[in-house]
PDB file of N, CA, C and O in Angstrom:
ATOM      1  N   MET A   1     -12.773   5.441 -13.514  1.00  0.00           N
ATOM      2  CA  MET A   1     -11.954   6.361 -12.754  1.00  0.00           C
ATOM      3  C   MET A   1     -10.715   6.702 -13.571  1.00  0.00           C
ATOM      4  O   MET A   1     -10.066   5.818 -14.131  1.00  0.00           O
ATOM      5  N   ARG A   2     -10.403   7.948 -13.632  1.00  0.00           N
ATOM      6  CA  ARG A   2      -9.221   8.373 -14.378  1.00  0.00           C
ATOM      7  C   ARG A   2      -7.951   7.934 -13.644  1.00  0.00           C
ATOM      8  O   ARG A   2      -7.938   7.842 -12.417  1.00  0.00           O
ATOM      9  N   PRO A   3      -6.888   7.666 -14.399  1.00  0.00           N
ATOM     10  CA  PRO A   3      -5.651   7.168 -13.760  1.00  0.00           C
ATOM     11  C   PRO A   3      -5.072   8.131 -12.726  1.00  0.00           C
ATOM     12  O   PRO A   3      -4.551   7.687 -11.703  1.00  0.00           O
ATOM     13  N   TRP A   4      -5.151   9.423 -12.968  1.00  0.00           N
ATOM     14  CA  TRP A   4      -4.553  10.355 -12.011  1.00  0.00           C
ATOM     15  C   TRP A   4      -5.327  10.364 -10.697  1.00  0.00           C
ATOM     16  O   TRP A   4      -4.736  10.605  -9.644  1.00  0.00           O
ATOM     17  N   ARG A   5      -6.619  10.112 -10.731  1.00  0.00           N
ATOM     18  CA  ARG A   5      -7.396  10.031  -9.503  1.00  0.00           C
ATOM     19  C   ARG A   5      -7.019   8.783  -8.715  1.00  0.00           C
ATOM     20  O   ARG A   5      -6.948   8.815  -7.486  1.00  0.00           O
ATOM     21  N   PHE A   6      -6.780   7.701  -9.416  1.00  0.00           N
ATOM     22  CA  PHE A   6      -6.363   6.463  -8.771  1.00  0.00           C
ATOM     23  C   PHE A   6      -5.012   6.649  -8.093  1.00  0.00           C
ATOM     24  O   PHE A   6      -4.824   6.247  -6.945  1.00  0.00           O
ATOM     25  N   VAL A   7      -4.082   7.254  -8.804  1.00  0.00           N
ATOM     26  CA  VAL A   7      -2.753   7.503  -8.243  1.00  0.00           C
ATOM     27  C   VAL A   7      -2.853   8.434  -7.038  1.00  0.00           C
ATOM     28  O   VAL A   7      -2.173   8.225  -6.033  1.00  0.00           O
ATOM     29  N   LEU A   8      -3.685   9.447  -7.134  1.00  0.00           N
ATOM     30  CA  LEU A   8      -3.877  10.374  -6.021  1.00  0.00           C
ATOM     31  C   LEU A   8      -4.469   9.658  -4.803  1.00  0.00           C
ATOM     32  O   LEU A   8      -4.053   9.906  -3.671  1.00  0.00           O
ATOM     33  N   ALA A   9      -5.432   8.777  -5.036  1.00  0.00           N
ATOM     34  CA  ALA A   9      -6.040   8.032  -3.928  1.00  0.00           C
ATOM     35  C   ALA A   9      -5.032   7.098  -3.270  1.00  0.00           C
ATOM     36  O   ALA A   9      -4.961   7.036  -2.043  1.00  0.00           O
ATOM     37  N   ILE A  10      -4.263   6.381  -4.054  1.00  0.00           N
ATOM     38  CA  ILE A  10      -3.258   5.472  -3.500  1.00  0.00           C
ATOM     39  C   ILE A  10      -2.196   6.250  -2.738  1.00  0.00           C
ATOM     40  O   ILE A  10      -1.752   5.816  -1.675  1.00  0.00           O
ATOM     41  N   THR A  11      -1.787   7.393  -3.272  1.00  0.00           N
ATOM     42  CA  THR A  11      -0.796   8.221  -2.589  1.00  0.00           C
ATOM     43  C   THR A  11      -1.332   8.714  -1.252  1.00  0.00           C
ATOM     44  O   THR A  11      -0.607   8.715  -0.257  1.00  0.00           O
ATOM     45  N   ALA A  12      -2.583   9.129  -1.218  1.00  0.00           N
ATOM     46  CA  ALA A  12      -3.178   9.598   0.030  1.00  0.00           C
ATOM     47  C   ALA A  12      -3.263   8.482   1.055  1.00  0.00           C
ATOM     48  O   ALA A  12      -2.957   8.693   2.228  1.00  0.00           O
ATOM     49  N   ILE A  13      -3.672   7.301   0.629  1.00  0.00           N
ATOM     50  CA  ILE A  13      -3.768   6.161   1.547  1.00  0.00           C
ATOM     51  C   ILE A  13      -2.388   5.788   2.080  1.00  0.00           C
ATOM     52  O   ILE A  13      -2.242   5.475   3.262  1.00  0.00           O
ATOM     53  N   THR A  14      -1.385   5.820   1.219  1.00  0.00           N
ATOM     54  CA  THR A  14      -0.023   5.500   1.645  1.00  0.00           C
ATOM     55  C   THR A  14       0.486   6.519   2.647  1.00  0.00           C
ATOM     56  O   THR A  14       1.106   6.150   3.645  1.00  0.00           O
ATOM     57  N   LEU A  15       0.234   7.796   2.396  1.00  0.00           N
ATOM     58  CA  LEU A  15       0.680   8.828   3.324  1.00  0.00           C
ATOM     59  C   LEU A  15      -0.006   8.699   4.683  1.00  0.00           C
ATOM     60  O   LEU A  15       0.619   8.925   5.719  1.00  0.00           O
ATOM     61  N   VAL A  16      -1.274   8.342   4.680  1.00  0.00           N
ATOM     62  CA  VAL A  16      -1.988   8.138   5.949  1.00  0.00           C
ATOM     63  C   VAL A  16      -1.392   6.944   6.699  1.00  0.00           C
ATOM     64  O   VAL A  16      -1.207   7.009   7.914  1.00  0.00           O
ATOM     65  N   ALA A  17      -1.094   5.865   5.991  1.00  0.00           N
ATOM     66  CA  ALA A  17      -0.521   4.680   6.630  1.00  0.00           C
ATOM     67  C   ALA A  17       0.868   4.972   7.192  1.00  0.00           C
ATOM     68  O   ALA A  17       1.189   4.554   8.305  1.00  0.00           O
ATOM     69  N   VAL A  18       1.683   5.682   6.435  1.00  0.00           N
ATOM     70  CA  VAL A  18       3.021   6.032   6.914  1.00  0.00           C
ATOM     71  C   VAL A  18       2.915   7.006   8.088  1.00  0.00           C
ATOM     72  O   VAL A  18       3.667   6.899   9.057  1.00  0.00           O
ATOM     73  N   GLY A  19       1.991   7.947   8.001  1.00  0.00           N
ATOM     74  CA  GLY A  19       1.778   8.874   9.114  1.00  0.00           C
ATOM     75  C   GLY A  19       1.344   8.151  10.378  1.00  0.00           C
ATOM     76  O   GLY A  19       1.780   8.502  11.475  1.00  0.00           O
ATOM     77  N   ALA A  20       0.490   7.145  10.234  1.00  0.00           N
ATOM     78  CA  ALA A  20       0.062   6.363  11.392  1.00  0.00           C
ATOM     79  C   ALA A  20       1.236   5.590  11.987  1.00  0.00           C
ATOM     80  O   ALA A  20       1.346   5.480  13.208  1.00  0.00           O
ATOM     81  N   ALA A  21       2.109   5.058  11.146  1.00  0.00           N
ATOM     82  CA  ALA A  21       3.282   4.338  11.640  1.00  0.00           C
ATOM     83  C   ALA A  21       4.219   5.279  12.392  1.00  0.00           C
ATOM     84  O   ALA A  21       4.736   4.934  13.455  1.00  0.00           O
ATOM     85  N   VAL A  22       4.431   6.453  11.841  1.00  0.00           N
ATOM     86  CA  VAL A  22       5.304   7.432  12.499  1.00  0.00           C
ATOM     87  C   VAL A  22       4.676   7.893  13.813  1.00  0.00           C
ATOM     88  O   VAL A  22       5.378   8.026  14.815  1.00  0.00           O
ATOM     89  N   ALA A  23       3.373   8.137  13.824  1.00  0.00           N
ATOM     90  CA  ALA A  23       2.692   8.545  15.058  1.00  0.00           C
ATOM     91  C   ALA A  23       2.792   7.452  16.110  1.00  0.00           C
ATOM     92  O   ALA A  23       2.978   7.746  17.291  1.00  0.00           O
ATOM     93  N   TYR A  24       2.672   6.204  15.699  1.00  0.00           N
ATOM     94  CA  TYR A  24       2.805   5.091  16.636  1.00  0.00           C
ATOM     95  C   TYR A  24       4.197   5.074  17.249  1.00  0.00           C
ATOM     96  O   TYR A  24       4.352   4.912  18.460  1.00  0.00           O
ATOM     97  N   VAL A  25       5.205   5.243  16.406  1.00  0.00           N
ATOM     98  CA  VAL A  25       6.579   5.204  16.894  1.00  0.00           C
ATOM     99  C   VAL A  25       6.844   6.365  17.852  1.00  0.00           C
ATOM    100  O   VAL A  25       7.534   6.193  18.857  1.00  0.00           O
ATOM    101  N   LEU A  26       6.307   7.533  17.550  1.00  0.00           N
ATOM    102  CA  LEU A  26       6.573   8.702  18.382  1.00  0.00           C
ATOM    103  C   LEU A  26       5.811   8.681  19.704  1.00  0.00           C
ATOM    104  O   LEU A  26       6.261   9.285  20.678  1.00  0.00           O
ATOM    105  N   THR A  27       4.667   7.998  19.757  1.00  0.00           N
ATOM    106  CA  THR A  27       3.851   8.003  20.970  1.00  0.00           C
ATOM    107  C   THR A  27       3.931   6.713  21.766  1.00  0.00           C
ATOM    108  O   THR A  27       3.356   6.643  22.852  1.00  0.00           O
ATOM    109  N   ALA A  28       4.611   5.703  21.282  1.00  0.00           N
ATOM    110  CA  ALA A  28       4.682   4.418  21.987  1.00  0.00           C
ATOM    111  C   ALA A  28       5.582   4.533  23.213  1.00  0.00           C
ATOM    112  O   ALA A  28       6.509   5.343  23.245  1.00  0.00           O
ATOM    113  N   ASP A  29       5.294   3.714  24.218  1.00  0.00           N
ATOM    114  CA  ASP A  29       6.116   3.707  25.427  1.00  0.00           C
ATOM    115  C   ASP A  29       7.489   3.103  25.150  1.00  0.00           C
ATOM    116  O   ASP A  29       8.496   3.555  25.695  1.00  0.00           O
ATOM    117  N   ASP A  30       7.522   2.098  24.315  1.00  0.00           N
ATOM    118  CA  ASP A  30       8.799   1.487  23.951  1.00  0.00           C
ATOM    119  C   ASP A  30       9.445   2.304  22.852  1.00  0.00           C
ATOM    120  O   ASP A  30       8.764   2.871  21.998  1.00  0.00           O
ATOM    121  N   THR A  31      10.746   2.356  22.884  1.00  0.00           N
ATOM    122  CA  THR A  31      11.435   3.097  21.828  1.00  0.00           C
ATOM    123  C   THR A  31      11.708   2.173  20.654  1.00  0.00           C
ATOM    124  O   THR A  31      12.104   1.021  20.833  1.00  0.00           O
ATOM    125  N   VAL A  32      11.499   2.678  19.482  1.00  0.00           N
ATOM    126  CA  VAL A  32      11.779   1.957  18.247  1.00  0.00           C
ATOM    127  C   VAL A  32      12.852   2.752  17.526  1.00  0.00           C
ATOM    128  O   VAL A  32      12.710   3.955  17.310  1.00  0.00           O
ATOM    129  N   GLY A  33      13.900   2.085  17.166  1.00  0.00           N
ATOM    130  CA  GLY A  33      15.008   2.762  16.513  1.00  0.00           C
ATOM    131  C   GLY A  33      14.688   3.113  15.073  1.00  0.00           C
ATOM    132  O   GLY A  33      13.614   2.803  14.557  1.00  0.00           O
ATOM    133  N   ILE A  34      15.643   3.764  14.442  1.00  0.00           N
ATOM    134  CA  ILE A  34      15.472   4.180  13.056  1.00  0.00           C
ATOM    135  C   ILE A  34      15.332   2.970  12.143  1.00  0.00           C
ATOM    136  O   ILE A  34      14.627   3.031  11.136  1.00  0.00           O
ATOM    137  N   HIS A  35      15.997   1.874  12.485  1.00  0.00           N
ATOM    138  CA  HIS A  35      15.889   0.673  11.662  1.00  0.00           C
ATOM    139  C   HIS A  35      14.487   0.075  11.730  1.00  0.00           C
ATOM    140  O   HIS A  35      13.983  -0.435  10.729  1.00  0.00           O
ATOM    141  N   GLY A  36      13.860   0.132  12.888  1.00  0.00           N
ATOM    142  CA  GLY A  36      12.485  -0.339  13.011  1.00  0.00           C
ATOM    143  C   GLY A  36      11.519   0.528  12.233  1.00  0.00           C
ATOM    144  O   GLY A  36      10.584   0.022  11.612  1.00  0.00           O
ATOM    145  N   LEU A  37      11.740   1.837  12.262  1.00  0.00           N
ATOM    146  CA  LEU A  37      10.895   2.754  11.507  1.00  0.00           C
ATOM    147  C   LEU A  37      11.044   2.531  10.008  1.00  0.00           C
ATOM    148  O   LEU A  37      10.056   2.524   9.273  1.00  0.00           O
ATOM    149  N   ILE A  38      12.273   2.350   9.560  1.00  0.00           N
ATOM    150  CA  ILE A  38      12.512   2.084   8.133  1.00  0.00           C
ATOM    151  C   ILE A  38      11.853   0.770   7.728  1.00  0.00           C
ATOM    152  O   ILE A  38      11.244   0.690   6.661  1.00  0.00           O
ATOM    153  N   ALA A  39      11.965  -0.254   8.560  1.00  0.00           N
ATOM    154  CA  ALA A  39      11.343  -1.542   8.253  1.00  0.00           C
ATOM    155  C   ALA A  39       9.824  -1.419   8.194  1.00  0.00           C
ATOM    156  O   ALA A  39       9.183  -2.037   7.344  1.00  0.00           O
ATOM    157  N   MET A  40       9.246  -0.625   9.091  1.00  0.00           N
ATOM    158  CA  MET A  40       7.800  -0.450   9.102  1.00  0.00           C
ATOM    159  C   MET A  40       7.332   0.267   7.837  1.00  0.00           C
ATOM    160  O   MET A  40       6.347  -0.137   7.219  1.00  0.00           O
ATOM    161  N   VAL A  41       8.031   1.322   7.457  1.00  0.00           N
ATOM    162  CA  VAL A  41       7.660   2.074   6.257  1.00  0.00           C
ATOM    163  C   VAL A  41       7.838   1.211   5.005  1.00  0.00           C
ATOM    164  O   VAL A  41       6.982   1.221   4.121  1.00  0.00           O
ATOM    165  N   LEU A  42       8.932   0.473   4.926  1.00  0.00           N
ATOM    166  CA  LEU A  42       9.143  -0.407   3.774  1.00  0.00           C
ATOM    167  C   LEU A  42       8.104  -1.523   3.726  1.00  0.00           C
ATOM    168  O   LEU A  42       7.669  -1.913   2.643  1.00  0.00           O
ATOM    169  N   GLY A  43       7.708  -2.035   4.874  1.00  0.00           N
ATOM    170  CA  GLY A  43       6.671  -3.068   4.916  1.00  0.00           C
ATOM    171  C   GLY A  43       5.339  -2.545   4.418  1.00  0.00           C
ATOM    172  O   GLY A  43       4.639  -3.239   3.680  1.00  0.00           O
ATOM    173  N   ILE A  44       4.978  -1.332   4.810  1.00  0.00           N
ATOM    174  CA  ILE A  44       3.741  -0.723   4.330  1.00  0.00           C
ATOM    175  C   ILE A  44       3.804  -0.514   2.828  1.00  0.00           C
ATOM    176  O   ILE A  44       2.852  -0.826   2.113  1.00  0.00           O
ATOM    177  N   ALA A  45       4.926   0.016   2.347  1.00  0.00           N
ATOM    178  CA  ALA A  45       5.073   0.275   0.915  1.00  0.00           C
ATOM    179  C   ALA A  45       5.026  -1.024   0.107  1.00  0.00           C
ATOM    180  O   ALA A  45       4.408  -1.072  -0.956  1.00  0.00           O
ATOM    181  N   MET A  46       5.672  -2.064   0.603  1.00  0.00           N
ATOM    182  CA  MET A  46       5.669  -3.340  -0.115  1.00  0.00           C
ATOM    183  C   MET A  46       4.282  -3.978  -0.105  1.00  0.00           C
ATOM    184  O   MET A  46       3.885  -4.603  -1.088  1.00  0.00           O
ATOM    185  N   ALA A  47       3.549  -3.830   0.982  1.00  0.00           N
ATOM    186  CA  ALA A  47       2.195  -4.377   1.031  1.00  0.00           C
ATOM    187  C   ALA A  47       1.307  -3.697  -0.009  1.00  0.00           C
ATOM    188  O   ALA A  47       0.530  -4.363  -0.693  1.00  0.00           O
ATOM    189  N   PHE A  48       1.421  -2.369  -0.130  1.00  0.00           N
ATOM    190  CA  PHE A  48       0.655  -1.663  -1.151  1.00  0.00           C
ATOM    191  C   PHE A  48       1.114  -2.049  -2.555  1.00  0.00           C
ATOM    192  O   PHE A  48       0.288  -2.161  -3.460  1.00  0.00           O
ATOM    193  N   ALA A  49       2.410  -2.254  -2.751  1.00  0.00           N
ATOM    194  CA  ALA A  49       2.917  -2.637  -4.065  1.00  0.00           C
ATOM    195  C   ALA A  49       2.406  -4.021  -4.466  1.00  0.00           C
ATOM    196  O   ALA A  49       1.985  -4.218  -5.606  1.00  0.00           O
ATOM    197  N   VAL A  50       2.440  -4.971  -3.545  1.00  0.00           N
ATOM    198  CA  VAL A  50       1.945  -6.323  -3.842  1.00  0.00           C
ATOM    199  C   VAL A  50       0.444  -6.282  -4.115  1.00  0.00           C
ATOM    200  O   VAL A  50      -0.030  -6.906  -5.064  1.00  0.00           O
ATOM    201  N   GLY A  51      -0.303  -5.553  -3.291  1.00  0.00           N
ATOM    202  CA  GLY A  51      -1.744  -5.433  -3.506  1.00  0.00           C
ATOM    203  C   GLY A  51      -2.068  -4.785  -4.835  1.00  0.00           C
ATOM    204  O   GLY A  51      -2.972  -5.228  -5.543  1.00  0.00           O
ATOM    205  N   GLY A  52      -1.335  -3.736  -5.178  1.00  0.00           N
ATOM    206  CA  GLY A  52      -1.547  -3.073  -6.465  1.00  0.00           C
ATOM    207  C   GLY A  52      -1.196  -3.973  -7.636  1.00  0.00           C
ATOM    208  O   GLY A  52      -1.898  -3.982  -8.647  1.00  0.00           O
ATOM    209  N   GLY A  53      -0.114  -4.731  -7.506  1.00  0.00           N
ATOM    210  CA  GLY A  53       0.273  -5.659  -8.565  1.00  0.00           C
ATOM    211  C   GLY A  53      -0.750  -6.760  -8.764  1.00  0.00           C
ATOM    212  O   GLY A  53      -1.053  -7.132  -9.897  1.00  0.00           O
ATOM    213  N   LEU A  54      -1.282  -7.281  -7.677  1.00  0.00           N
ATOM    214  CA  LEU A  54      -2.300  -8.323  -7.798  1.00  0.00           C
ATOM    215  C   LEU A  54      -3.590  -7.776  -8.406  1.00  0.00           C
ATOM    216  O   LEU A  54      -4.220  -8.446  -9.225  1.00  0.00           O
ATOM    217  N   MET A  55      -3.980  -6.586  -8.018  1.00  0.00           N
ATOM    218  CA  MET A  55      -5.177  -5.983  -8.609  1.00  0.00           C
ATOM    219  C   MET A  55      -4.960  -5.717 -10.099  1.00  0.00           C
ATOM    220  O   MET A  55      -5.880  -5.885 -10.899  1.00  0.00           O
ATOM    221  N   PHE A  56      -3.759  -5.306 -10.470  1.00  0.00           N
ATOM    222  CA  PHE A  56      -3.443  -5.110 -11.883  1.00  0.00           C
ATOM    223  C   PHE A  56      -3.612  -6.416 -12.652  1.00  0.00           C
ATOM    224  O   PHE A  56      -4.174  -6.425 -13.747  1.00  0.00           O
ATOM    225  N   LEU A  57      -3.131  -7.508 -12.089  1.00  0.00           N
ATOM    226  CA  LEU A  57      -3.264  -8.796 -12.763  1.00  0.00           C
ATOM    227  C   LEU A  57      -4.720  -9.236 -12.876  1.00  0.00           C
ATOM    228  O   LEU A  57      -5.109  -9.832 -13.880  1.00  0.00           O
ATOM    229  N   VAL A  58      -5.531  -8.948 -11.855  1.00  0.00           N
ATOM    230  CA  VAL A  58      -6.951  -9.285 -11.911  1.00  0.00           C
ATOM    231  C   VAL A  58      -7.630  -8.516 -13.033  1.00  0.00           C
ATOM    232  O   VAL A  58      -8.370  -9.100 -13.825  1.00  0.00           O
ATOM    233  N   PHE A  59      -7.388  -7.215 -13.108  1.00  0.00           N
ATOM    234  CA  PHE A  59      -8.007  -6.402 -14.153  1.00  0.00           C
ATOM    235  C   PHE A  59      -7.491  -6.785 -15.539  1.00  0.00           C
ATOM    236  O   PHE A  59      -8.251  -6.782 -16.507  1.00  0.00           O
ATOM    237  N   LEU A  60      -6.198  -7.117 -15.638  1.00  0.00           N
ATOM    238  CA  LEU A  60      -5.635  -7.516 -16.926  1.00  0.00           C
ATOM    239  C   LEU A  60      -6.249  -8.831 -17.398  1.00  0.00           C
ATOM    240  O   LEU A  60      -6.592  -8.969 -18.572  1.00  0.00           O
ATOM    241  N   SER A  61      -6.389  -9.784 -16.502  1.00  0.00           N
ATOM    242  CA  SER A  61      -6.958 -11.071 -16.910  1.00  0.00           C
ATOM    243  C   SER A  61      -8.439 -10.928 -17.253  1.00  0.00           C
ATOM    244  O   SER A  61      -8.928 -11.599 -18.162  1.00  0.00           O
ATOM    245  N   ALA A  62      -9.157 -10.063 -16.538  1.00  0.00           N
ATOM    246  CA  ALA A  62     -10.568  -9.845 -16.856  1.00  0.00           C
ATOM    247  C   ALA A  62     -10.717  -9.163 -18.209  1.00  0.00           C
ATOM    248  O   ALA A  62     -11.641  -9.469 -18.962  1.00  0.00           O
ATOM    249  N   ARG A  63      -9.826  -8.256 -18.513  1.00  0.00           N
ATOM    250  CA  ARG A  63      -9.886  -7.545 -19.795  1.00  0.00           C
ATOM    251  C   ARG A  63      -9.600  -8.496 -20.968  1.00  0.00           C
ATOM    252  O   ARG A  63     -10.122  -8.308 -22.067  1.00  0.00           O
ATOM    253  N   ARG A  64      -8.779  -9.503 -20.727  1.00  0.00           N
ATOM    254  CA  ARG A  64      -8.436 -10.457 -21.780  1.00  0.00           C
ATOM    255  C   ARG A  64      -9.406 -11.626 -21.855  1.00  0.00           C
ATOM    256  O   ARG A  64      -9.205 -12.538 -22.656  1.00  0.00           O
ATOM    257  N   GLY A  65     -10.451 -11.619 -21.038  1.00  0.00           N
ATOM    258  CA  GLY A  65     -11.486 -12.635 -21.136  1.00  0.00           C
ATOM    259  C   GLY A  65     -11.279 -13.855 -20.275  1.00  0.00           C
ATOM    260  O   GLY A  65     -11.887 -14.894 -20.535  1.00  0.00           O
ATOM    261  N   HIS A  66     -10.442 -13.767 -19.257  1.00  0.00           N
ATOM    262  CA  HIS A  66     -10.182 -14.915 -18.377  1.00  0.00           C
ATOM    263  C   HIS A  66     -10.970 -14.830 -17.078  1.00  0.00           C
ATOM    264  O   HIS A  66     -10.536 -15.369 -16.060  1.00  0.00           O
ATOM    265  N   ASP A  67     -12.109 -14.168 -17.094  1.00  0.00           N
ATOM    266  CA  ASP A  67     -12.885 -14.019 -15.883  1.00  0.00           C
ATOM    267  C   ASP A  67     -13.997 -15.049 -15.741  1.00  0.00           C
ATOM    268  O   ASP A  67     -14.858 -14.910 -14.873  1.00  0.00           O
ATOM    269  N   ASP A  68     -13.991 -16.072 -16.575  1.00  0.00           N
ATOM    270  CA  ASP A  68     -15.001 -17.120 -16.512  1.00  0.00           C
ATOM    271  C   ASP A  68     -14.761 -17.993 -15.290  1.00  0.00           C
ATOM    272  O   ASP A  68     -13.653 -18.490 -15.089  1.00  0.00           O
ATOM    273  N   ALA A  69     -15.789 -18.183 -14.477  1.00  0.00           N
ATOM    274  CA  ALA A  69     -15.654 -18.959 -13.248  1.00  0.00           C
ATOM    275  C   ALA A  69     -15.748 -20.456 -13.498  1.00  0.00           C
ATOM    276  O   ALA A  69     -15.414 -21.237 -12.607  1.00  0.00           O
ATOM    277  N   GLY A  70     -16.173 -20.870 -14.629  1.00  0.00           N
ATOM    278  CA  GLY A  70     -16.318 -22.299 -14.813  1.00  0.00           C
ATOM    279  C   GLY A  70     -16.083 -22.685 -16.164  1.00  0.00           C
ATOM    280  O   GLY A  70     -16.167 -23.869 -16.491  1.00  0.00           O
TER     281      GLY A  70
END
């Protein structure tokens, strides 16, 4: 997969997740303040960043020959 396609896919997934969070906040019976919305968006972004970083480390270690299970 080309790098720009990967970036495009991650961006699309992030936008869908943020859109779902905003839709939840706008349609929920309880009111969530701006601080809750910011925390939710930052939590989603950090989860994707940690997941992306871990996947990068997996691919880097496999490329360097550390994928032996035993």
